[in-house]
Each structure stands twice: as C-alpha cells, then as structure tokens.
Backbone bond lengths (Angstrom), bond angles and torsions (degrees), N, CA, C in turn:
res aa  C-N    CA-C-N  psi(-1)  N-CA   C-N-CA  omega(-1)  CA-C   N-CA-C  phi
1 M - - - 1.442 - - 1.535 110.95 -
2 F 1.327 116.44 -41.02 1.457 120.51 -179.41 1.524 110.33 -111.53
3 K 1.320 114.87 55.85 1.462 120.31 177.95 1.517 107.88 -147.77
4 K 1.329 115.75 136.79 1.455 120.08 178.60 1.518 108.55 -144.18
5 L 1.319 116.05 137.84 1.454 122.55 177.05 1.522 108.76 -109.50
6 Y 1.331 115.24 142.52 1.459 120.02 179.72 1.523 108.33 -152.60
7 S 1.323 117.08 146.68 1.468 122.01 178.22 1.524 109.56 -124.82
8 I 1.318 114.28 140.54 1.458 121.35 174.76 1.521 107.26 -115.89
9 K 1.312 116.09 124.91 1.461 120.78 177.02 1.527 107.81 -102.02
10 T 1.316 115.87 135.65 1.452 120.89 -178.14 1.526 109.38 -140.48
11 T 1.295 116.57 166.46 1.465 120.99 178.12 1.528 111.13 -93.28
12 R 1.308 117.24 -1.69 1.467 121.18 -177.43 1.519 111.73 -81.57
13 S 1.323 115.23 156.85 1.465 120.21 177.96 1.527 109.70 -80.26
14 K 1.317 115.35 168.73 1.458 121.12 179.88 1.528 110.98 -60.08
15 E 1.316 117.16 -40.47 1.463 121.14 -179.46 1.533 111.05 -65.57
16 E 1.344 117.09 -40.24 1.461 120.77 177.58 1.528 111.07 -65.59
17 I 1.320 116.64 -40.28 1.467 120.98 179.27 1.525 110.24 -62.45
18 I 1.329 116.81 -45.16 1.470 120.86 178.98 1.521 110.44 -63.45
19 A 1.321 117.49 -39.78 1.467 121.11 178.30 1.532 111.00 -63.13
20 I 1.323 117.11 -39.56 1.465 120.39 177.73 1.523 110.27 -65.09
21 F 1.329 116.31 -44.53 1.462 119.23 177.32 1.523 110.86 -60.25
22 Q 1.332 117.93 -41.51 1.460 120.56 -179.80 1.525 111.72 -63.01
23 S 1.337 116.88 -32.33 1.468 119.56 179.72 1.530 112.95 -82.86
24 K 1.327 118.15 -16.06 1.460 121.73 -176.06 1.526 114.31 -108.84
25 V 1.336 117.46 -8.73 1.459 121.45 -175.67 1.523 108.93 -121.62
26 E 1.339 116.15 127.46 1.464 119.82 176.16 1.521 109.32 -95.33
27 S 1.326 116.67 157.02 1.453 119.51 -176.46 1.525 112.45 -74.19
28 F 1.326 117.89 -31.73 1.458 121.67 179.96 1.526 108.08 -146.65
29 H 1.318 118.01 130.64 1.465 121.82 -176.91 1.527 111.22 -67.10
30 R 1.303 115.11 130.98 1.465 122.51 177.21 1.528 109.04 -118.34
31 D 1.311 116.04 153.22 1.471 119.69 176.97 1.526 109.85 -60.96
32 N 1.303 116.10 145.20 1.476 123.59 -179.91 1.524 112.64 59.40
33 S 1.301 116.70 30.95 1.455 121.27 179.24 1.523 109.75 -82.23
34 E 1.324 116.72 148.84 1.454 121.30 178.24 1.526 112.25 -95.97
35 F 1.330 117.53 -2.59 1.460 121.78 179.05 1.526 109.96 -80.69
36 N 1.330 116.21 146.00 1.458 121.05 179.98 1.520 113.93 -98.78
37 F 1.341 116.91 -7.53 1.458 120.89 -179.32 1.519 109.83 -140.46
38 E 1.341 115.45 154.34 1.450 120.66 173.84 1.524 109.05 -128.56
39 G 1.319 116.09 152.07 1.454 121.83 178.98 1.511 109.36 153.07
40 S 1.306 115.94 177.94 1.467 119.37 177.92 1.523 108.68 -110.45
41 I 1.318 115.38 130.86 1.464 121.85 -177.81 1.524 108.11 -101.52
42 N 1.321 116.83 126.47 1.460 119.47 174.70 1.521 110.35 -110.93
43 L 1.288 115.44 164.82 1.468 120.34 -172.30 1.528 114.38 -80.36
44 N 1.322 118.28 -9.49 1.467 118.56 -179.79 1.532 112.34 -84.34
45 G 1.344 117.54 -6.73 1.463 120.59 175.13 1.507 114.60 84.21
46 D 1.331 118.00 23.01 1.454 122.86 -179.17 1.526 107.61 -135.13
47 F 1.339 118.07 101.72 1.459 120.78 -174.16 1.518 110.80 -152.63
48 C 1.338 115.89 175.75 1.457 122.33 -177.02 1.529 109.17 -127.72
49 I 1.339 116.38 134.15 1.459 121.49 177.44 1.525 109.11 -132.06
50 K 1.346 115.31 164.61 1.461 121.50 176.48 1.526 108.48 -133.53
51 P 1.330 117.36 142.52 1.467 119.33 177.53 1.523 111.45 -71.77
52 T 1.323 116.56 146.80 1.465 122.26 176.45 1.518 111.42 -127.00
53 F 1.328 118.23 8.54 1.461 120.47 -175.32 1.519 112.49 -68.45
54 D 1.319 119.11 -18.38 1.474 121.10 174.90 1.515 109.97 -129.73
55 F 1.319 115.60 39.72 1.451 122.87 -176.90 1.524 109.94 -73.35
56 G 1.298 117.60 125.99 1.453 122.53 178.58 1.514 109.39 -177.86
57 P 1.327 118.35 177.46 1.459 121.13 -176.35 1.528 113.54 -59.80
58 R 1.321 117.65 -32.78 1.466 120.07 -179.05 1.517 112.26 -96.91
59 E 1.290 118.02 2.03 1.455 121.27 -173.86 1.529 112.18 -117.61
60 Q 1.305 117.11 38.01 1.453 120.19 -177.84 1.529 112.93 -85.54
61 F 1.302 117.92 -7.30 1.463 121.32 178.33 1.520 108.58 -84.14
62 R 1.314 115.85 74.19 1.459 121.02 -176.85 1.517 109.57 -117.45
63 P 1.312 116.98 146.70 1.463 119.59 -177.10 1.531 112.28 -76.04
64 E 1.316 114.69 150.58 1.463 120.70 167.54 1.524 105.99 -90.75
65 I 1.322 116.42 134.57 1.460 120.85 -177.06 1.521 107.96 -113.96
66 K 1.329 115.96 112.78 1.462 120.79 175.46 1.520 107.26 -91.24
67 V 1.319 115.92 120.92 1.458 122.32 -174.97 1.525 108.92 -108.32
68 K 1.323 115.68 130.86 1.465 121.90 173.48 1.519 107.26 -130.14
69 I 1.319 115.52 125.45 1.465 120.38 -178.62 1.523 108.30 -105.45
70 H 1.328 116.02 123.38 1.462 123.37 177.46 1.516 107.65 -121.96
71 G 1.323 117.54 98.71 1.459 120.33 -178.11 1.512 110.33 64.22
72 S 1.337 116.66 -114.92 1.460 120.43 179.23 1.529 112.09 -106.82
73 T 1.328 116.87 16.81 1.459 121.86 178.13 1.525 109.18 -111.65
74 I 1.323 115.06 134.40 1.460 121.31 178.16 1.528 107.30 -111.23
75 D 1.324 116.74 113.76 1.463 121.40 177.15 1.524 108.76 -94.52
76 L 1.323 115.85 127.87 1.459 122.22 -178.82 1.526 109.21 -117.06
77 E 1.318 115.86 134.58 1.460 121.44 174.32 1.524 107.54 -123.81
78 F 1.326 116.43 117.03 1.446 122.61 -178.69 1.520 108.88 -99.57
79 T 1.327 117.32 125.20 1.465 122.13 177.04 1.527 109.17 -139.90
80 I 1.327 115.98 165.41 1.460 119.36 172.75 1.521 107.93 -88.06
81 S 1.308 116.27 164.19 1.464 120.68 -177.18 1.531 110.82 -68.44
82 T 1.302 115.75 158.05 1.459 122.08 179.33 1.525 110.21 -62.14
83 F 1.321 116.72 -37.26 1.464 120.47 177.81 1.529 111.18 -58.78
84 L 1.330 117.31 -45.88 1.466 120.42 -179.68 1.530 111.54 -67.91
85 K 1.325 117.20 -35.34 1.471 119.51 176.26 1.523 110.30 -60.19
86 R 1.329 116.44 -44.84 1.469 120.80 179.43 1.522 110.84 -67.09
87 L 1.322 117.10 -39.07 1.457 120.71 178.73 1.527 110.80 -63.19
88 F 1.328 117.57 -43.27 1.465 120.79 178.29 1.522 111.51 -63.49
89 L 1.314 117.08 -40.98 1.465 120.63 177.44 1.525 110.02 -62.24
90 L 1.316 117.20 -43.14 1.460 121.33 178.05 1.525 110.88 -62.13
91 L 1.326 117.87 -41.70 1.463 121.05 178.30 1.527 111.91 -62.34
92 I 1.311 116.21 -41.32 1.467 120.09 179.70 1.527 110.28 -65.24
93 V 1.322 116.79 -44.90 1.468 120.27 -179.86 1.527 110.28 -64.02
94 M 1.337 116.46 -44.05 1.468 119.44 178.86 1.521 111.56 -62.50
95 E 1.313 116.72 -39.03 1.464 121.23 178.13 1.525 110.51 -62.42
96 L 1.316 116.78 -45.72 1.467 120.03 179.93 1.526 111.42 -63.41
97 V 1.329 116.95 -44.99 1.468 120.46 179.05 1.524 110.23 -61.92
98 F 1.319 116.71 -43.42 1.460 121.19 179.38 1.528 111.16 -60.82
99 V 1.304 116.99 -48.32 1.471 120.93 -178.10 1.523 110.62 -64.46
100 I 1.326 117.66 -42.73 1.468 120.24 179.18 1.530 110.44 -64.26
101 F 1.329 116.94 -41.83 1.463 120.30 179.26 1.523 111.33 -63.34
102 I 1.313 117.22 -48.95 1.471 120.72 -179.65 1.523 110.93 -64.61
103 Y 1.320 116.61 -41.63 1.467 119.73 -179.18 1.532 110.78 -64.03
104 S 1.324 116.69 -39.37 1.479 119.64 -179.64 1.530 111.44 -68.02
105 K 1.326 117.96 -27.99 1.469 120.68 179.67 1.531 112.34 -81.71
106 F 1.316 116.91 -41.30 1.458 120.07 -173.06 1.522 114.06 -108.24
107 E 1.322 117.31 -19.62 1.466 122.92 -178.90 1.530 111.71 49.45
108 D 1.315 114.23 49.07 1.461 121.36 179.99 1.527 108.44 -119.53
109 F 1.304 116.63 130.69 1.465 120.53 -178.19 1.528 113.11 -69.77
110 K 1.321 117.46 -14.60 1.464 120.46 178.47 1.526 111.66 -64.26
111 V 1.309 116.13 -23.32 1.467 120.49 178.58 1.527 110.57 -62.20
112 L 1.309 116.30 -30.21 1.461 120.65 -178.73 1.531 112.13 -68.72
113 L 1.325 116.95 -8.07 1.465 120.23 176.55 1.522 112.53 -71.47
114 F 1.329 117.69 -8.22 1.458 120.16 175.60 1.533 111.27 -67.54
115 F 1.309 117.22 -29.22 1.464 120.60 -178.97 1.532 113.49 -62.02
116 P 1.330 119.55 -42.11 1.471 117.78 176.04 1.529 113.03 -60.20
117 F 1.322 117.43 -33.84 1.461 119.31 177.32 1.519 110.98 -64.30
118 L 1.310 116.53 -39.76 1.457 120.76 176.86 1.526 110.69 -64.14
119 L 1.315 117.05 -41.79 1.466 121.13 177.99 1.525 111.26 -64.16
120 I 1.313 117.26 -41.28 1.471 120.83 178.66 1.527 110.05 -64.78
121 F 1.329 116.68 -41.24 1.463 121.13 177.86 1.529 110.68 -58.55
122 F 1.332 116.75 -48.12 1.459 119.82 -179.83 1.526 112.17 -69.05
123 L 1.308 118.16 -31.76 1.461 121.10 175.62 1.530 110.67 -64.08
124 I 1.318 117.08 -43.03 1.467 120.39 177.41 1.524 110.69 -62.62
125 L 1.325 116.87 -42.58 1.462 120.22 177.97 1.528 111.46 -64.27
126 K 1.314 116.89 -39.20 1.468 121.27 178.88 1.526 110.70 -64.28
127 L 1.320 117.41 -43.35 1.467 120.81 178.56 1.530 111.07 -64.64
128 T 1.327 117.04 -38.56 1.460 120.93 176.55 1.517 110.85 -64.13
129 F 1.325 116.58 -44.92 1.465 121.82 178.41 1.521 110.48 -60.59
130 D 1.327 117.31 -47.24 1.468 121.14 -179.46 1.526 111.71 -61.98
131 N 1.327 117.20 -37.30 1.454 121.10 178.55 1.531 110.75 -65.09
132 K 1.317 117.24 -43.94 1.469 120.48 179.60 1.525 111.28 -68.15
133 V 1.323 117.65 -35.09 1.466 121.16 176.02 1.521 109.86 -64.65
134 K 1.321 116.37 -43.53 1.469 120.80 179.90 1.530 111.17 -61.35
135 K 1.338 117.32 -44.02 1.466 121.04 178.35 1.533 110.23 -63.79
136 S 1.335 116.99 -41.27 1.461 120.55 179.98 1.523 111.39 -64.21
137 I 1.330 117.16 -42.67 1.470 121.30 179.04 1.523 109.70 -62.29
138 H 1.307 116.24 -44.20 1.471 120.09 -179.78 1.531 111.04 -59.90
139 L 1.332 116.87 -45.44 1.466 119.83 178.86 1.534 111.82 -64.83
140 L 1.328 116.55 -45.75 1.462 119.73 -178.67 1.530 111.58 -63.98
141 E 1.313 117.05 -40.39 1.471 119.43 177.60 1.527 111.35 -63.74
142 S 1.324 117.56 -35.06 1.472 119.82 179.39 1.525 111.54 -66.06
143 Y 1.304 119.22 -25.67 1.469 122.05 179.14 1.538 111.62 -71.98
144 F 1.324 118.14 -26.64 1.452 121.24 -170.46 1.530 113.79 -114.80
145 K 1.304 118.21 21.47 1.480 120.91 176.24 1.503 110.46 -81.01
C-alpha cells in the first residue's frame, strides 16, 4: 500500500548521475537549507535519500527513497519508514482489540462502524504519501533532463 517503484532513464553516465546527486542532496537537513533531499550518497550507486522540501513539524510523513543506479537508468523505490509501518500495525491491532472488546460487552453492530474510520484514516495517509512521491519524482526528473 505504501510502496511505489519508478525508473528514470537519462543519457548521463553513472558517474555523472552520482555527481548530480552529490550536488543536490545534503547529508543532514539544516534549517533554511536550499537542498530538497537529505541522505548519504555513495559511489556504488546504491543509497537512500529522503525529501526535505516540505520538512516541518506536520510534514514528517515523508517517503524513504531507495536509489539504485544501473548504467543510465535510475531505479527509485518509495516506501514509508519502518517506524511508521510498525505504528500502523499497532493501530490496526489496537482497533481490532477495541472493537472486539466493545462488541463483546454491548453486542451492538454499530461498534463495527469504527472500521470505516480506520479505512478513511489510511486513505488520507495514502493520498498524502502519493502526493509526496509525485513531488519527489518531479524534482528528481528535473535534475536529469
């Protein structure tokens, strides 16, 4: 649900692509930074970066971008952080336990209406994730035109 694969094809060599990434990605995000991504770039063409273009207290739901460079092709894998994956799993388990507990006490089918709220919550998160992935793809593609 929170994973997307994308490839960018370019006419540049692997060394040129790595050099562009090194000039566009900072190692650690700083306030008032002009860089749009943070992460560490290595010379073998296999690294992980995160967008910082909307970095702020309410904008922590940002994708991790695993980058693999094969010749002149850049393979991107967008995922959410491991912490958020665990948090979502915990929310789902807590929701199920809560609904089962309430249903066993009151035996009312209205309790099952909690599930649509959970679905709406995850839909909002999915739309947010997709929006940030789209912005990241647009920025990354602009670097390699």
